[in-house]
ChimeraX commands (.cxc) that place a marker at each C-alpha (Angstrom):
marker #1 position 35.62,-71.85,-221.85 radius 0.5
marker #1 position 33.25,-73.53,-224.32 radius 0.5
marker #1 position 32.67,-77.26,-224.57 radius 0.5
marker #1 position 31.53,-79.16,-227.66 radius 0.5
marker #1 position 30.46,-82.77,-228.07 radius 0.5
marker #1 position 31.44,-83.77,-231.59 radius 0.5
marker #1 position 29.21,-85.97,-233.73 radius 0.5
marker #1 position 31.41,-89.05,-233.21 radius 0.5
marker #1 position 31.07,-88.64,-229.43 radius 0.5
marker #1 position 27.28,-88.30,-229.54 radius 0.5
marker #1 position 26.84,-91.23,-231.91 radius 0.5
marker #1 position 28.92,-93.54,-229.73 radius 0.5
marker #1 position 27.33,-92.19,-226.53 radius 0.5
marker #1 position 23.83,-93.27,-227.58 radius 0.5
marker #1 position 25.04,-96.80,-228.30 radius 0.5
marker #1 position 25.68,-97.40,-224.57 radius 0.5
marker #1 position 23.34,-98.53,-221.81 radius 0.5
marker #1 position 21.74,-95.85,-219.65 radius 0.5
marker #1 position 24.02,-96.71,-216.73 radius 0.5
marker #1 position 27.16,-96.21,-218.83 radius 0.5
marker #1 position 25.72,-92.98,-220.25 radius 0.5
marker #1 position 25.36,-91.59,-216.72 radius 0.5
marker #1 position 28.97,-92.53,-215.96 radius 0.5
marker #1 position 30.18,-90.84,-219.17 radius 0.5
marker #1 position 28.18,-87.67,-218.44 radius 0.5
marker #1 position 29.71,-87.56,-214.97 radius 0.5
marker #1 position 33.21,-87.89,-216.45 radius 0.5
marker #1 position 32.57,-85.07,-218.94 radius 0.5
marker #1 position 31.43,-82.86,-216.06 radius 0.5
marker #1 position 34.59,-83.74,-214.11 radius 0.5
marker #1 position 36.74,-82.82,-217.12 radius 0.5
marker #1 position 34.90,-79.49,-217.42 radius 0.5
marker #1 position 35.53,-78.92,-213.73 radius 0.5
marker #1 position 39.20,-79.76,-214.29 radius 0.5
marker #1 position 39.48,-76.94,-216.82 radius 0.5
marker #1 position 37.79,-74.50,-214.45 radius 0.5
marker #1 position 39.71,-75.41,-211.27 radius 0.5
marker #1 position 42.87,-77.03,-212.67 radius 0.5
marker #1 position 42.41,-80.03,-210.35 radius 0.5
marker #1 position 41.16,-83.45,-211.38 radius 0.5
marker #1 position 39.69,-86.11,-209.13 radius 0.5
marker #1 position 42.05,-89.05,-208.65 radius 0.5
marker #1 position 39.76,-91.57,-210.32 radius 0.5
marker #1 position 39.58,-89.62,-213.59 radius 0.5
marker #1 position 43.25,-90.17,-214.46 radius 0.5
marker #1 position 43.78,-87.60,-217.21 radius 0.5
marker #1 position 46.49,-88.67,-219.62 radius 0.5
marker #1 position 48.10,-87.00,-222.63 radius 0.5
marker #1 position 47.92,-89.26,-225.69 radius 0.5
marker #1 position 49.58,-86.93,-228.19 radius 0.5
marker #1 position 50.55,-83.31,-228.49 radius 0.5
marker #1 position 46.91,-82.14,-228.51 radius 0.5
marker #1 position 44.81,-85.15,-227.52 radius 0.5
marker #1 position 43.98,-86.15,-223.95 radius 0.5
marker #1 position 41.84,-88.81,-222.35 radius 0.5
marker #1 position 40.02,-89.12,-219.08 radius 0.5
marker #1 position 39.97,-92.71,-217.92 radius 0.5
marker #1 position 36.61,-93.56,-216.39 radius 0.5
marker #1 position 37.29,-97.25,-215.81 radius 0.5
marker #1 position 39.13,-100.06,-217.51 radius 0.5
marker #1 position 36.73,-100.04,-220.47 radius 0.5
marker #1 position 35.53,-96.43,-220.77 radius 0.5
marker #1 position 37.56,-93.41,-221.87 radius 0.5
marker #1 position 36.54,-89.85,-222.73 radius 0.5
marker #1 position 38.83,-88.28,-225.31 radius 0.5
marker #1 position 39.15,-84.56,-225.95 radius 0.5
marker #1 position 41.35,-81.83,-227.34 radius 0.5
marker #1 position 41.51,-78.10,-226.83 radius 0.5
marker #1 position 41.58,-75.40,-229.50 radius 0.5
marker #1 position 41.99,-71.96,-227.96 radius 0.5
marker #1 position 38.96,-71.53,-225.66 radius 0.5
marker #1 position 37.05,-74.56,-226.92 radius 0.5
marker #1 position 37.32,-78.10,-225.56 radius 0.5
marker #1 position 36.04,-80.71,-228.02 radius 0.5
marker #1 position 35.04,-84.18,-226.88 radius 0.5
marker #1 position 35.24,-86.90,-229.51 radius 0.5
marker #1 position 35.23,-90.65,-229.95 radius 0.5
marker #1 position 38.01,-92.58,-231.59 radius 0.5
marker #1 position 37.40,-96.11,-232.85 radius 0.5
marker #1 position 39.52,-97.58,-230.05 radius 0.5
marker #1 position 38.09,-95.41,-227.28 radius 0.5
marker #1 position 35.25,-96.67,-225.09 radius 0.5
marker link #1:1,2 radius 0.2
marker link #1:2,3 radius 0.2
marker link #1:3,4 radius 0.2
marker link #1:4,5 radius 0.2
marker link #1:5,6 radius 0.2
marker link #1:6,7 radius 0.2
marker link #1:7,8 radius 0.2
marker link #1:8,9 radius 0.2
marker link #1:9,10 radius 0.2
marker link #1:10,11 radius 0.2
marker link #1:11,12 radius 0.2
marker link #1:12,13 radius 0.2
marker link #1:13,14 radius 0.2
marker link #1:14,15 radius 0.2
marker link #1:15,16 radius 0.2
marker link #1:16,17 radius 0.2
marker link #1:17,18 radius 0.2
marker link #1:18,19 radius 0.2
marker link #1:19,20 radius 0.2
marker link #1:20,21 radius 0.2
marker link #1:21,22 radius 0.2
marker link #1:22,23 radius 0.2
marker link #1:23,24 radius 0.2
marker link #1:24,25 radius 0.2
marker link #1:25,26 radius 0.2
marker link #1:26,27 radius 0.2
marker link #1:27,28 radius 0.2
marker link #1:28,29 radius 0.2
marker link #1:29,30 radius 0.2
marker link #1:30,31 radius 0.2
marker link #1:31,32 radius 0.2
marker link #1:32,33 radius 0.2
marker link #1:33,34 radius 0.2
marker link #1:34,35 radius 0.2
marker link #1:35,36 radius 0.2
marker link #1:36,37 radius 0.2
marker link #1:37,38 radius 0.2
marker link #1:38,39 radius 0.2
marker link #1:39,40 radius 0.2
marker link #1:40,41 radius 0.2
marker link #1:41,42 radius 0.2
marker link #1:42,43 radius 0.2
marker link #1:43,44 radius 0.2
marker link #1:44,45 radius 0.2
marker link #1:45,46 radius 0.2
marker link #1:46,47 radius 0.2
marker link #1:47,48 radius 0.2
marker link #1:48,49 radius 0.2
marker link #1:49,50 radius 0.2
marker link #1:50,51 radius 0.2
marker link #1:51,52 radius 0.2
marker link #1:52,53 radius 0.2
marker link #1:53,54 radius 0.2
marker link #1:54,55 radius 0.2
marker link #1:55,56 radius 0.2
marker link #1:56,57 radius 0.2
marker link #1:57,58 radius 0.2
marker link #1:58,59 radius 0.2
marker link #1:59,60 radius 0.2
marker link #1:60,61 radius 0.2
marker link #1:61,62 radius 0.2
marker link #1:62,63 radius 0.2
marker link #1:63,64 radius 0.2
marker link #1:64,65 radius 0.2
marker link #1:65,66 radius 0.2
marker link #1:66,67 radius 0.2
marker link #1:67,68 radius 0.2
marker link #1:68,69 radius 0.2
marker link #1:69,70 radius 0.2
marker link #1:70,71 radius 0.2
marker link #1:71,72 radius 0.2
marker link #1:72,73 radius 0.2
marker link #1:73,74 radius 0.2
marker link #1:74,75 radius 0.2
marker link #1:75,76 radius 0.2
marker link #1:76,77 radius 0.2
marker link #1:77,78 radius 0.2
marker link #1:78,79 radius 0.2
marker link #1:79,80 radius 0.2
marker link #1:80,81 radius 0.2
marker link #1:81,82 radius 0.2
view
C-alpha cells in the first residue's frame, strides 16, 4: 500500500501549530496502521463521508480526510476539514 499527502493537505498542515502538527502526524500513522491491520483505535473514529471519501476524527476540531484508489491512499484537505 502506498500513501500520498496531496498538496492541499501539506499546505493546510503547515498552517497549524507544532503541537497540532504532531497530533495530525499521529493520526495519519494510525490510519496507515488501520489499512495494514484492519483495526482502528477507538479514538480515531473513522467515518465514511461519501462513496470514496473517509475521515479520521482526531478531536472535535481536527479531521484527516482521505480516499483510496487501488493500492494508493491519498490524504487531502477540504475547505471544511480541520
